N, CA, C and O atoms as a MOPAC input file, in Angstrom:
PM7 MOZYME 1SCF
protein

 N    -67.30200 1    10.14500 1  -213.57800 1
 C    -66.01000 1    10.23700 1  -214.06700 1
 C    -65.30900 1     8.67900 1  -213.87200 1
 O    -65.31000 1     7.61000 1  -213.26100 1
 N    -64.46200 1     9.88600 1  -215.40100 1
 C    -63.32800 1     8.50700 1  -215.54700 1
 C    -62.88300 1     7.57900 1  -214.63300 1
 O    -63.56600 1     7.87400 1  -213.65200 1
 N    -61.83400 1     6.17800 1  -214.14100 1
 C    -61.18200 1     5.53000 1  -213.78500 1
 C    -61.05800 1     6.67800 1  -212.51200 1
 O    -61.22900 1     7.82300 1  -212.93200 1
 N    -60.75000 1     6.57600 1  -210.79000 1
 C    -60.53100 1     7.15100 1  -210.21600 1
 C    -58.73600 1     7.30000 1  -210.35400 1
 O    -57.89200 1     6.44100 1  -210.10200 1
 N    -58.49200 1     9.09600 1  -210.98100 1
 C    -57.33700 1     9.43300 1  -210.61500 1
 C    -56.12700 1     9.36800 1  -209.79600 1
 O    -55.30500 1    10.19300 1  -209.39600 1
 N    -56.19500 1     8.87000 1  -209.75300 1
 C    -55.10800 1     9.25300 1  -207.65600 1
 C    -53.54200 1     9.74400 1  -208.21000 1
 O    -52.88400 1     8.93800 1  -208.86900 1
 N    -52.97600 1    11.14400 1  -207.89500 1
 C    -52.57200 1    11.27000 1  -208.12800 1
 C    -51.23900 1    11.07800 1  -207.27400 1
 O    -51.29300 1    11.92000 1  -206.37900 1
 N    -49.50900 1     9.98200 1  -207.11100 1
 C    -48.72900 1     9.97500 1  -206.20700 1
 C    -48.45800 1    10.58600 1  -205.80000 1
 O    -48.79400 1    11.71800 1  -206.14700 1
 N    -47.47100 1    10.35600 1  -204.52300 1
 C    -47.08500 1    11.12800 1  -204.24200 1
 C    -45.06700 1    11.92000 1  -205.00700 1
 O    -44.28200 1    12.66200 1  -204.41700 1
 N    -45.02200 1    11.67900 1  -205.55000 1
 C    -44.29700 1    11.71900 1  -206.36800 1
 C    -44.93900 1    12.67700 1  -207.66500 1
 O    -44.31400 1    13.73200 1  -207.55500 1
 N    -45.45600 1    12.75300 1  -208.30700 1
 C    -46.40600 1    12.89700 1  -208.89200 1
 C    -46.40300 1    15.08700 1  -208.40000 1
 O    -45.97400 1    16.05100 1  -209.03400 1
 N    -47.17500 1    14.96200 1  -206.89200 1
 C    -47.62000 1    16.21100 1  -206.10300 1
 C    -46.33100 1    16.11400 1  -206.18200 1
 O    -46.25400 1    16.69300 1  -207.26600 1
 N    -44.77300 1    15.75100 1  -205.82500 1
 C    -44.13000 1    16.72700 1  -205.22400 1
 C    -43.44100 1    17.14100 1  -206.55000 1
 O    -42.86200 1    18.20600 1  -206.33700 1
 N    -43.32000 1    16.86400 1  -207.42500 1
 C    -43.09300 1    17.17500 1  -208.98600 1
 C    -43.37000 1    18.68000 1  -208.75700 1
 O    -42.60300 1    19.62100 1  -208.55400 1
 N    -45.23800 1    18.57000 1  -208.89300 1
 C    -45.72500 1    19.83700 1  -209.27000 1
 C    -45.82000 1    21.13600 1  -208.37400 1
 O    -46.54000 1    22.09700 1  -208.64400 1
 N    -45.22600 1    21.06200 1  -207.58000 1
 C    -45.07400 1    21.43100 1  -206.43200 1
 C    -43.92700 1    21.79800 1  -206.32600 1
 O    -43.58200 1    22.82600 1  -205.74400 1
 N    -43.26900 1    21.08700 1  -206.81800 1
 C    -42.21000 1    22.24000 1  -207.09800 1
 C    -41.10000 1    23.05100 1  -208.40500 1
 O    -40.08400 1    23.74600 1  -208.41100 1
 N    -42.05200 1    22.43900 1  -209.41500 1
 C    -42.68500 1    23.15800 1  -210.73200 1
 C    -42.73000 1    24.81000 1  -210.36900 1
 O    -41.95600 1    25.72800 1  -210.63800 1
 N    -43.85200 1    24.75500 1  -209.72000 1
 C    -45.22900 1    25.45300 1  -209.23200 1
 C    -43.47900 1    26.30800 1  -207.96600 1
 O    -42.93200 1    27.35400 1  -208.31600 1
 N    -43.22700 1    25.86800 1  -207.24300 1
 C    -42.77500 1    26.64300 1  -207.04400 1
 C    -41.12100 1    27.90300 1  -207.65800 1
 O    -40.76000 1    29.08000 1  -207.67500 1
 N    -40.71700 1    26.60700 1  -208.01600 1
 C    -39.07000 1    27.68300 1  -209.01300 1
 C    -40.32300 1    28.20100 1  -210.05200 1
 O    -39.86700 1    29.24500 1  -210.51800 1
 N    -41.74000 1    27.97900 1  -210.67500 1
 C    -41.57000 1    28.57500 1  -211.77300 1
 C    -41.78300 1    30.24300 1  -211.36300 1
 O    -41.20500 1    31.27100 1  -211.71600 1
 N    -42.88200 1    29.95700 1  -210.46400 1
 C    -43.25600 1    31.96200 1  -209.48800 1
 C    -41.88500 1    32.09600 1  -209.43200 1
 O    -41.14100 1    32.73700 1  -210.17500 1
 N    -41.62400 1    31.39400 1  -208.43000 1
 C    -40.13700 1    32.73700 1  -207.87600 1
 C    -38.98800 1    32.73600 1  -209.29300 1
 O    -38.09100 1    33.55200 1  -209.08100 1
 N    -38.84800 1    32.08200 1  -210.52300 1
 C    -38.29500 1    32.10300 1  -211.10500 1
 C    -38.18800 1    33.59900 1  -212.00000 1
 O    -37.30000 1    34.42900 1  -212.19300 1
 N    -40.14900 1    33.36900 1  -212.57500 1
 C    -40.66700 1    34.82600 1  -212.39200 1
 C    -40.64800 1    36.40300 1  -211.64700 1
 O    -40.78700 1    37.49700 1  -212.19400 1
 N    -40.49700 1    36.18800 1  -210.67900 1
 C    -40.61600 1    37.00000 1  -209.96800 1
 C    -39.61300 1    37.60900 1  -209.38900 1
 O    -39.55000 1    38.75000 1  -208.93100 1
 N    -38.64200 1    36.56800 1  -209.45300 1
 C    -36.55300 1    37.38900 1  -209.66600 1
 C    -37.11100 1    37.80300 1  -210.84700 1
 O    -38.07800 1    38.47900 1  -210.49400 1
 N    -37.05600 1    37.78900 1  -212.25300 1
 C    -36.80900 1    38.45500 1  -213.70300 1
 C    -37.59200 1    39.60900 1  -213.58100 1
 O    -37.65400 1    40.33100 1  -214.57600 1
 N    -38.19700 1    39.93400 1  -212.58200 1
 C    -38.90200 1    41.40700 1  -212.42200 1
 C    -38.35500 1    42.23700 1  -211.11400 1
 O    -38.93300 1    43.25400 1  -210.72900 1
 N    -37.28000 1    41.75100 1  -210.51800 1
 C    -37.17600 1    41.68200 1  -209.99500 1
 C    -38.02800 1    42.59500 1  -208.67800 1
 O    -38.35600 1    43.76900 1  -208.50900 1
 N    -38.19000 1    40.91800 1  -207.66900 1
 C    -39.94900 1    41.37500 1  -206.98500 1
 C    -39.06600 1    40.54200 1  -205.67000 1
 O    -38.25200 1    39.61900 1  -205.69500 1
 N    -39.54000 1    41.18900 1  -204.77900 1
 C    -38.44300 1    40.66300 1  -203.35500 1
 C    -38.51700 1    39.28800 1  -203.00300 1
 O    -37.60200 1    38.48500 1  -202.82400 1
 N    -40.39000 1    39.06400 1  -202.89500 1
 C    -40.65700 1    37.86000 1  -202.25600 1
 C    -40.66000 1    36.63700 1  -202.94400 1
 O    -41.33900 1    36.64500 1  -203.97100 1
 N    -39.99600 1    35.41300 1  -202.61800 1
 C    -40.42900 1    33.81800 1  -202.68500 1
 C    -41.21900 1    32.95100 1  -202.08200 1
 O    -41.38400 1    32.61200 1  -200.91100 1
 N    -41.91100 1    32.50500 1  -203.61300 1
 C    -42.49900 1    31.61700 1  -202.81400 1
 C    -42.05800 1    29.80200 1  -202.37000 1
 O    -41.61900 1    28.89900 1  -203.08200 1
 N    -42.41200 1    29.83900 1  -200.90600 1
 C    -41.33000 1    28.59900 1  -200.19200 1
 C    -41.90600 1    27.47500 1  -200.21300 1
 O    -41.04400 1    26.63100 1  -199.97100 1
 N    -43.33000 1    26.78700 1  -200.44100 1
 C    -44.29400 1    26.53400 1  -200.59000 1
 C    -45.79300 1    26.31600 1  -201.89500 1
 O    -46.26700 1    27.32200 1  -202.42300 1
 N    -46.38000 1    24.79700 1  -202.25200 1
 C    -47.98400 1    24.83700 1  -202.44400 1
 C    -48.28400 1    24.31500 1  -201.01900 1
 O    -47.29900 1    24.11600 1  -200.30900 1
 N    -49.72600 1    24.02300 1  -200.41200 1
 C    -49.84800 1    23.55300 1  -199.96600 1
 C    -50.84300 1    22.53400 1  -200.80200 1
 O    -51.37800 1    22.97600 1  -201.81800 1
 N    -51.11100 1    21.09400 1  -200.36100 1
 C    -52.04700 1    19.78700 1  -200.99300 1
 C    -52.93000 1    19.89700 1  -200.10500 1
 O    -52.87300 1    20.45000 1  -199.00700 1
 N    -53.80200 1    19.32400 1  -200.63500 1
 C    -55.51900 1    19.15200 1  -200.04500 1
 C    -55.62200 1    17.84200 1  -199.85600 1
 O    -54.73800 1    17.86600 1  -198.99900 1
 N    -55.93600 1    16.64100 1  -199.89700 1
 C    -56.27100 1    16.14000 1  -200.03500 1
 C    -58.13500 1    15.09100 1  -200.23900 1
 O    -58.68000 1    14.12900 1  -199.69800 1
 N    -58.35200 1    15.78300 1  -201.00900 1
 C    -59.81300 1    14.93900 1  -200.82400 1
 C    -60.25900 1    14.14900 1  -201.75800 1
 O    -59.47700 1    13.83500 1  -202.65500 1
 N    -61.79300 1    13.57500 1  -201.76900 1
 C    -61.65700 1    11.87600 1  -201.66900 1
 C    -61.25300 1    11.56000 1  -203.26200 1
 O    -60.58100 1    10.59100 1  -203.61700 1
 N    -61.85000 1    12.66600 1  -204.21400 1
 C    -61.44900 1    12.64600 1  -205.45600 1
 C    -60.48600 1    12.75200 1  -206.38200 1
 O    -60.10800 1    12.00300 1  -207.28300 1
 N    -60.02300 1    14.22600 1  -205.85900 1
 C    -59.41400 1    14.76100 1  -206.39500 1
 C    -58.44800 1    15.77300 1  -205.19900 1
 O    -58.81200 1    16.23300 1  -204.11700 1
 N    -57.15400 1    15.87400 1  -205.88300 1
 C    -55.99200 1    16.57400 1  -204.83600 1
 C    -56.43500 1    18.08800 1  -205.44900 1
 O    -56.77700 1    18.50700 1  -206.55500 1
 N    -56.23700 1    18.66800 1  -204.11600 1
 C    -56.44500 1    19.89100 1  -204.24700 1
 C    -55.00100 1    21.29300 1  -204.13900 1
 O    -54.60500 1    21.60700 1  -203.01600 1
 N    -54.39500 1    21.96200 1  -205.37300 1
 C    -52.79300 1    22.45600 1  -204.88100 1
 C    -53.13500 1    24.22600 1  -204.93500 1
 O    -53.74800 1    24.90000 1  -205.76300 1
 N    -52.33200 1    24.64000 1  -203.47000 1
 C    -53.21500 1    25.69300 1  -203.05100 1
 C    -51.89900 1    26.39300 1  -202.79300 1
 O    -50.96700 1    25.81600 1  -202.23200 1
 N    -51.81600 1    28.09500 1  -203.36100 1
 C    -50.85700 1    28.61000 1  -202.73700 1
 C    -50.54800 1    30.42000 1  -203.32500 1
 O    -50.78300 1    30.51900 1  -204.53000 1
 N    -50.27000 1    31.22200 1  -202.92800 1
 C    -49.81100 1    32.45800 1  -202.14500 1
 C    -48.82100 1    33.26000 1  -202.34000 1
 O    -47.88500 1    32.81800 1  -201.67400 1
 N    -48.43400 1    34.42800 1  -203.02300 1
 C    -48.14700 1    35.10700 1  -203.83700 1
 C    -47.71200 1    36.25800 1  -203.80200 1
 O    -48.74900 1    36.90500 1  -203.94700 1
 N    -46.30400 1    37.50700 1  -203.64300 1
 C    -47.06200 1    38.75700 1  -202.87400 1
 C    -45.91700 1    39.53800 1  -204.56000 1
 O    -45.06900 1    38.89200 1  -205.17600 1
 N    -46.27700 1    40.79200 1  -204.80400 1
 C    -46.17400 1    41.27200 1  -205.91100 1
 C    -45.55400 1    42.87100 1  -205.76200 1
 O    -46.48500 1    43.67400 1  -205.81300 1
 N    -44.81100 1    43.23900 1  -205.66700 1
 C    -44.77400 1    45.02000 1  -204.65800 1
 C    -44.51400 1    45.82500 1  -205.41300 1
 O    -44.45200 1    46.97200 1  -204.96900 1
 N    -44.25800 1    45.62100 1  -206.80300 1
 C    -44.39100 1    46.50800 1  -207.49800 1
 C    -45.54800 1    46.81700 1  -208.45800 1
 O    -45.58400 1    45.88400 1  -209.26100 1
 N    -46.72700 1    47.91000 1  -208.79700 1
 C    -47.43500 1    47.42800 1  -208.57500 1
 C    -47.85000 1    47.45400 1  -210.38400 1
 O    -48.84200 1    46.85300 1  -210.79800 1
 N    -46.91400 1    48.24800 1  -211.32100 1
 C    -45.80300 1    49.17000 1  -212.49900 1
 C    -46.17100 1    47.58800 1  -213.14800 1
 O    -46.64300 1    47.50700 1  -214.28300 1
 N    -45.96300 1    46.61300 1  -212.49200 1
 C    -45.07700 1    44.94700 1  -212.67100 1
 C    -46.68400 1    44.26800 1  -212.79900 1
 O    -47.39800 1    43.97500 1  -213.75800 1
 N    -46.78300 1    44.21500 1  -211.84900 1
 C    -48.61900 1    43.24000 1  -211.27400 1
 C    -49.15500 1    42.84300 1  -212.66600 1
 O    -49.48400 1    41.65700 1  -212.65000 1
 N    -49.32300 1    43.33000 1  -213.66300 1
 C    -50.26300 1    42.91500 1  -214.80600 1
 C    -49.20000 1    41.55100 1  -215.55900 1
 O    -49.55700 1    40.39000 1  -215.76300 1
 N    -47.55500 1    42.30800 1  -215.91500 1
 C    -47.03500 1    40.86200 1  -216.31400 1
 C    -46.80600 1    40.06700 1  -215.65800 1
 O    -47.07100 1    38.89400 1  -215.92100 1
 N    -46.20400 1    40.48200 1  -214.52800 1
 C    -45.63400 1    39.25800 1  -213.49800 1
 C    -47.02200 1    38.23800 1  -213.95000 1
 O    -46.95300 1    37.26300 1  -214.69900 1
 N    -48.51300 1    38.86400 1  -213.13900 1
 C    -49.31300 1    37.77200 1  -213.23800 1
 C    -50.06300 1    37.51600 1  -215.10300 1
 O    -51.21100 1    37.29200 1  -215.48700 1
 N    -49.28500 1    37.62100 1  -215.54100 1
 C    -50.43800 1    37.54900 1  -216.87800 1
 C    -48.90500 1    35.33700 1  -217.04200 1
 O    -48.86400 1    34.11400 1  -217.18000 1
 N    -48.29400 1    36.38400 1  -216.88700 1
 C    -46.57800 1    35.02200 1  -216.84000 1
 C    -47.17100 1    34.13300 1  -215.82000 1
 O    -46.82000 1    32.96500 1  -215.98700 1
 N    -47.89800 1    34.30700 1  -214.89300 1
 C    -47.70600 1    33.06600 1  -213.67600 1
 C    -49.26400 1    32.44000 1  -214.18100 1
 O    -49.34600 1    31.22400 1  -214.35200 1
 N    -49.95500 1    32.93600 1  -214.31100 1
 C    -50.86300 1    32.54900 1  -214.35300 1
 C    -51.32300 1    31.33100 1  -215.52300 1
 O    -51.81700 1    30.21100 1  -215.39300 1
 N    -50.88500 1    32.16800 1  -216.75400 1
 C    -50.56800 1    31.66400 1  -218.51000 1
 C    -50.04300 1    29.65400 1  -218.18400 1
 O    -50.39500 1    28.56100 1  -218.62800 1
 N    -48.96000 1    30.23000 1  -217.07300 1
 C    -47.88600 1    29.20800 1  -216.59900 1
 C    -49.06500 1    27.97800 1  -215.79800 1
 O    -49.59300 1    27.15000 1  -216.54100 1
 N    -49.33100 1    27.96500 1  -214.56500 1
 C    -50.26300 1    27.34700 1  -213.56300 1
 C    -52.02400 1    27.17500 1  -214.58800 1
 O    -52.86200 1    27.03500 1  -213.69700 1
 N    -52.72200 1    27.14500 1  -215.90300 1
 C    -53.79600 1    27.14700 1  -216.61200 1
 C    -53.16100 1    25.37000 1  -216.90300 1
 O    -53.72800 1    24.29100 1  -216.73100 1
 N    -52.50300 1    25.53000 1  -217.13800 1
 C    -51.47900 1    24.17700 1  -217.82200 1
 C    -52.11700 1    23.04900 1  -216.68400 1
 O    -52.37700 1    21.86300 1  -216.88400 1
 N    -52.21800 1    23.56600 1  -215.86600 1
 C    -52.51300 1    22.30100 1  -214.72100 1
 C    -54.31100 1    22.39400 1  -215.31500 1
 O    -54.53900 1    21.24700 1  -215.69900 1
 N    -55.20600 1    22.98700 1  -215.46400 1
 C    -56.94400 1    23.22600 1  -215.79600 1
 C    -57.11200 1    24.25100 1  -215.63400 1
 O    -56.74300 1    25.17000 1  -216.36600 1
 N    -57.85900 1    24.34400 1  -214.38000 1
 C    -59.59300 1    25.11100 1  -214.43200 1
 C    -58.67700 1    25.08800 1  -213.17500 1
 O    -58.50800 1    24.04700 1  -212.54000 1
 N    -57.77200 1    26.90400 1  -212.65000 1
 C    -57.30100 1    27.74500 1  -212.21100 1
 C    -57.91700 1    29.09000 1  -211.48400 1
 O    -58.03000 1    30.13900 1  -212.11800 1
 N    -58.35000 1    28.96300 1  -209.94700 1
 C    -58.75000 1    30.27000 1  -208.94600 1
 C    -58.39700 1    31.23000 1  -209.16400 1
 O    -59.60800 1    31.45300 1  -209.13500 1
 N    -57.93900 1    32.14400 1  -209.37800 1
 C    -56.75300 1    33.33800 1  -208.64500 1
 C    -57.23100 1    34.21200 1  -208.39300 1
 O    -57.80100 1    34.95700 1  -209.19000 1
 N    -57.12200 1    34.38600 1  -207.06400 1
 C    -57.57900 1    36.20300 1  -206.51800 1
 C    -56.52700 1    36.80900 1  -206.52600 1
 O    -55.44300 1    36.27900 1  -206.77000 1
 N    -56.73100 1    38.24100 1  -206.20900 1
 C    -55.94700 1    38.95700 1  -206.19000 1
 C    -56.56000 1    39.99500 1  -204.93500 1
 O    -57.58000 1    39.92200 1  -204.25000 1
 N    -55.49000 1    40.93900 1  -204.98100 1
 C    -56.65800 1    42.34400 1  -203.65900 1
 C    -55.62300 1    43.22900 1  -203.35200 1
 O    -54.46800 1    42.84600 1  -203.53900 1
 N    -55.83800 1    44.34700 1  -202.91300 1
 C    -54.65800 1    45.12200 1  -202.90900 1
 C    -54.13100 1    45.55800 1  -201.15300 1
 O    -54.92700 1    45.87200 1  -200.26800 1
 N    -52.96300 1    45.48900 1  -201.02400 1
 C    -52.52500 1    45.44900 1  -199.55300 1
 C    -51.80000 1    46.34100 1  -199.27300 1
 O    -50.73800 1    46.59500 1  -199.84200 1
 N    -52.36400 1    47.03200 1  -198.20300 1
 C    -51.41900 1    48.97100 1  -197.48000 1
 C    -50.52600 1    47.91400 1  -196.13500 1
 O    -51.46800 1    47.35200 1  -195.57600 1
 N    -50.36000 1    47.85400 1  -196.04700 1
 C    -49.64300 1    47.10400 1  -194.31100 1
 C    -47.96600 1    47.77100 1  -194.23900 1
 O    -46.95700 1    47.97500 1  -194.91400 1
 N    -48.59000 1    47.92000 1  -192.81400 1
 C    -47.80000 1    48.42800 1  -192.06200 1
 C    -46.12500 1    49.70000 1  -193.43200 1
 O    -44.93800 1    49.41300 1  -193.59100 1
 N    -46.72400 1    50.61500 1  -193.87700 1
 C    -46.23600 1    51.60600 1  -195.22700 1
 C    -45.71500 1    50.79800 1  -196.60400 1
 O    -45.07300 1    51.11500 1  -197.60500 1
 N    -46.47600 1    49.33200 1  -195.99400 1
 C    -45.90900 1    48.51000 1  -198.00200 1
 C    -46.79400 1    48.19700 1  -197.74900 1
 O    -47.55300 1    47.86800 1  -196.83800 1
 N    -46.55200 1    48.42500 1  -199.43500 1
 C    -47.75600 1    48.34600 1  -200.33500 1
 C    -47.77900 1    47.00000 1  -201.17300 1
 O    -46.75700 1    46.64000 1  -201.75900 1
 N    -48.39700 1    46.60800 1  -201.20200 1
 C    -48.74300 1    45.12100 1  -201.91700 1
 C    -49.65500 1    44.19700 1  -202.68500 1
 O    -50.29100 1    43.73500 1  -201.73800 1
 N    -50.09200 1    43.68200 1  -203.63400 1
 C    -50.97700 1    42.43900 1  -203.97700 1
 C    -50.56900 1    41.50900 1  -204.03500 1
 O    -49.67500 1    41.13700 1  -204.79500 1
 N    -51.42900 1    40.59000 1  -202.81700 1
 C    -51.53900 1    39.68800 1  -202.74900 1
 C    -51.47400 1    38.37400 1  -203.12200 1
 O    -51.33400 1    37.73600 1  -202.07900 1
 N    -51.49800 1    37.73100 1  -203.93400 1
 C    -52.70400 1    36.38400 1  -204.75200 1
 C    -52.29200 1    35.37900 1  -204.46600 1
 O    -51.13100 1    34.98600 1  -204.36100 1
 N    -53.20500 1    34.91100 1  -204.32500 1
 C    -53.57400 1    33.20000 1  -203.92700 1
 C    -54.47700 1    32.38000 1  -205.09200 1
 O    -55.64200 1    32.40700 1  -205.48900 1
 N    -53.22200 1    31.62300 1  -205.40600 1
 C    -54.34000 1    30.35800 1  -206.42200 1
 C    -54.79200 1    29.20500 1  -206.46800 1
 O    -53.82700 1    28.67600 1  -205.91700 1
 N    -55.61600 1    28.19200 1  -206.71700 1
 C    -55.69200 1    26.75400 1  -206.19400 1
 C    -56.34400 1    26.12400 1  -207.45000 1
 O    -57.33300 1    26.62400 1  -207.98800 1
 N    -55.83400 1    25.18300 1  -207.81300 1
 C    -56.67200 1    24.58300 1  -208.56500 1
 C    -56.54300 1    22.91500 1  -208.23000 1
 O    -55.53900 1    22.44200 1  -207.69700 1
 N    -58.08800 1    21.85900 1  -208.75300 1
 C    -57.67100 1    20.74600 1  -208.61500 1
 C    -57.25200 1    19.26900 1  -209.44000 1
 O    -58.27600 1    19.03700 1  -210.08200 1
 N    -56.44000 1    18.35700 1  -209.68800 1
 C    -56.38300 1    17.81200 1  -210.65300 1
 C    -57.53800 1    15.85300 1  -209.65900 1
 O    -57.76200 1    14.85500 1  -210.34500 1

């Protein structure tokens, strides 16, 4: 592995804020009520893992929302994205979780 690049706290914060702002702006543009409040960070020996999740309530808009968010997240490298349809006490939504390591 090339020189161990440790991401500074400032850089981690900047990435977390970028992700929250971008995901929330996409959700807002599509009249979704859910807002992402934070991205979690897991510091590992040689990488930093960023993790988060959001919900999409309007299934008709899911594809376009996820396409836009996924293409944004991919700028950080290899992103693992999982989604599943959920029905919870009458509410239907798609829960999406993502993570990537830098």
